[in-house]
C-alpha positions as CSV (number, residue, x, y, z in Angstrom):
1,M,0.2,-25.9,-2.9
2,E,-1.6,-24.8,0.1
3,R,1.4,-23.6,1.9
4,A,2.3,-21.3,-0.8
5,S,-1.1,-19.9,-1.0
6,I,-0.9,-19.1,2.7
7,R,2.6,-17.5,2.4
8,K,1.1,-15.4,-0.4
9,N,-1.8,-14.3,1.5
10,R,0.5,-13.3,4.5
11,F,2.8,-11.3,2.1
12,F,-0.1,-9.5,0.6
13,F,-1.8,-8.4,4.1
14,L,1.7,-7.4,5.2
15,A,1.9,-5.3,1.9
16,V,-1.6,-3.7,2.7
17,I,-0.5,-2.9,6.3
18,I,2.8,-1.3,5.1
19,A,0.7,0.7,2.5
20,I,-1.6,1.9,5.2
21,L,1.1,3.0,7.5
22,N,3.4,4.8,4.8
23,P,1.5,4.9,1.6
24,V,3.7,7.3,-0.5
25,F,7.0,5.7,-0.2
26,S,6.8,2.3,1.0
27,G,3.4,1.4,-0.4
28,L,4.4,2.5,-3.8
29,V,7.8,0.7,-3.8
30,L,6.2,-2.5,-2.5
31,G,3.2,-2.2,-5.1
32,L,5.7,-1.8,-7.9
33,F,7.8,-4.7,-6.6
34,M,4.8,-7.0,-6.5
35,L,3.5,-5.9,-10.0
36,F,6.8,-7.0,-11.6
37,E,6.6,-10.4,-9.9
38,P,4.7,-13.0,-11.9
39,D,2.9,-14.5,-9.0
40,F,1.8,-11.1,-7.4
41,K,0.5,-9.2,-10.4
42,K,-3.0,-9.0,-9.2
43,E,-2.1,-8.2,-5.5
44,G,0.6,-5.7,-6.8
45,R,-2.2,-3.8,-8.6
46,I,-4.5,-3.8,-5.6
47,V,-1.6,-2.5,-3.2
48,L,-0.4,0.2,-5.9
49,L,-4.0,1.5,-6.3
50,F,-4.7,1.4,-2.5
51,S,-1.3,3.1,-1.8
52,I,-2.0,5.9,-4.5
53,A,-5.5,6.5,-3.2
54,W,-4.6,6.5,0.5
55,G,-1.7,8.8,-0.3
56,I,-4.0,11.5,-1.9
57,I,-6.5,11.2,1.0
58,A,-3.7,11.7,3.4
59,M,-2.2,14.7,1.5
60,L,-5.8,16.3,1.3
61,L,-6.4,15.6,5.0
62,L,-3.1,17.2,5.9
63,T,-3.7,20.4,3.9
64,R,-7.2,20.8,5.1
65,F,-6.2,20.2,8.8
66,R,-2.9,21.9,8.7
67,D,-3.8,24.9,10.8
68,V,-5.3,22.7,13.5
69,L,-2.1,20.5,13.7
70,L,0.3,23.5,14.0
71,M,-1.4,25.0,17.0
């Protein structure tokens, strides 16, 4: 039982790291995958919401600092 909990936590932290690095595609796909798994519904919601929020923030920052990045 404890081993499954450790594996579940590792998978959740890995999913969060992937969502941080690439929120738009990988984060959404991984969040949706976890949402449809019976053991990962709660974690899937967290990863999916985090991925959407981080993706919106990243897009807003990109549009705000577009001129600085192109110099």
